[in-house]
N, C-alpha and C positions, 0 to 999 in steps of 0.2 A: 581248684580247677586244674585239673594234671594235663598233661603235657598233649595227650588225645583231643582232649575239648579245647586245648589252647591253637593246638594245629589248627582243627576244623575249622576254629571262628575266625583263624586269621585267613583261612585259604578263604573261604565262603566268602568274605569283605572284597578278600582278591579279584575273586568272579562273580561278585554282584549277588552273591546269593546269601541270605542268611540261613543264620546254624541250624535252623528251625528246619531248612529246605533238605538238612541232610538224615536219613533214614542211617544212622550209624550201627545200631545193632543189627540193621536187615542187612549191607552191605560187611561187615565183618564175620555173620554166619554165612553168607554165601563163600565169601572169601576163605573161609576154614574149611570149609565143605568142599571146598573144591580142591584146595590146595592136599587136603589130607585123604581124597578118593580120584581124583583124576591127575593133575601136578604143579607142581608151587606156581610155576608162572603161569599157569590158568588162571592164578587168583585176580592179581590187579587186572585180567585182562578181561574175564568174567565181571568184576564190578565194575569198567569201562562201558560193558556190552549193559549192563544193569542200567548204567547211566543213562545211558542214548534210548535204550526200552522208555525210560522216564522221560526223558527229555521228548519222546516222539507223544507222552499222553497213557503209558503204560500207568499202569497202580505199581507203585513201590512192592510191598506187600506183596503182590502176585508174583511181580518179577521175580523178586526174593526165593520166594517159595517154590517157583517152576525152577529157578537153577540149581537151588538146594536140592529138588527131587531128581534132575537131571542128575549132578552131582555123583550124588547117595547110589544111584542104580547105577552111575556107570562103571565100574567095575565087572557088578551080578552081573549085567549086561556084555560083558565081553568074556564071563565065563570066570573070573576071578572072585576071592574074597575082598569085600571092601579093606581097604586100608583099615589096620587095625582093628578088626571083625574079629570081637569074642576075645580078645588079645588085649587084657593090661600092659600099661607102658612099662618097657622092660623085658618084657616076658620072653625073649629070645634071650635071652643071658640067663646062666644056669642061677637056684635059687639060691646057691652058696656062695655066688661071685659078687663079692662089694661092689657098688659102682664103682667107675674109675676103675677097674681089675683090666682094662683092655689098655693102659698109659703105664708104660715105667714106672715101676715105684720113687726114683727118682726124680720123675718130672710130677711136679704139681698142678692142679686141673687147670687150666685154662691155659697152660704153656704153651700150646697151640695157638694159640691165639696173641698178635702183635699187642705190646704193652700199653704203644699210644694209639691204638683202635678202642672205641667208645663203646660201651655197650646200650644195646637198642635205648634210643632217648637218649645217651646220654652223651655227655662229652669227656674227651681223655683227660685224666686228672691231672695232668704237666702243663695243659692247656695256660691255665690263669697264671701260673708261674713261666710262662713263656710268651705273657703277654699278648696272648691270642694269634702269635705269627709259629708258624714252624719253626722245630727246632736245626740247630744248624746238625749238616750232615756232617757224621766224622770222614778224615781222613782215611784214603783207605791203607791197610797195612801195609807198613815198609816206605810208605813216603810222606811227606810232611809238606802241612800247607802254605 
């Protein structure tokens, strides 16, 4: 069982639902379509709206299809190209420019992220070494504890 399935099972139990009550793929499809074609913060809001509609009797598949269609038509209706339309990932970089060319050569990949920040769905690597407790903060420069 992967992390998402474990989360859905636990969250469903917490809310008195069964995991089969959750149309996971439909919710994820709506979230993706809204995030990529409307605006990222619209993804969780749209998932919530879909849940409200289903809770009021709408069919989950129909609600998902309607929201995805609306999201996919959103930029087109506004006169813009849909996000990523006819462009493969990274198409705005010159073909001869390697991935990561926008960072200084002496900066390793991921250097812009805090070392103790977990990857999605993960935990900080040093958390176990800390016994699950936050690390002590070092004293400011020039001061002793």
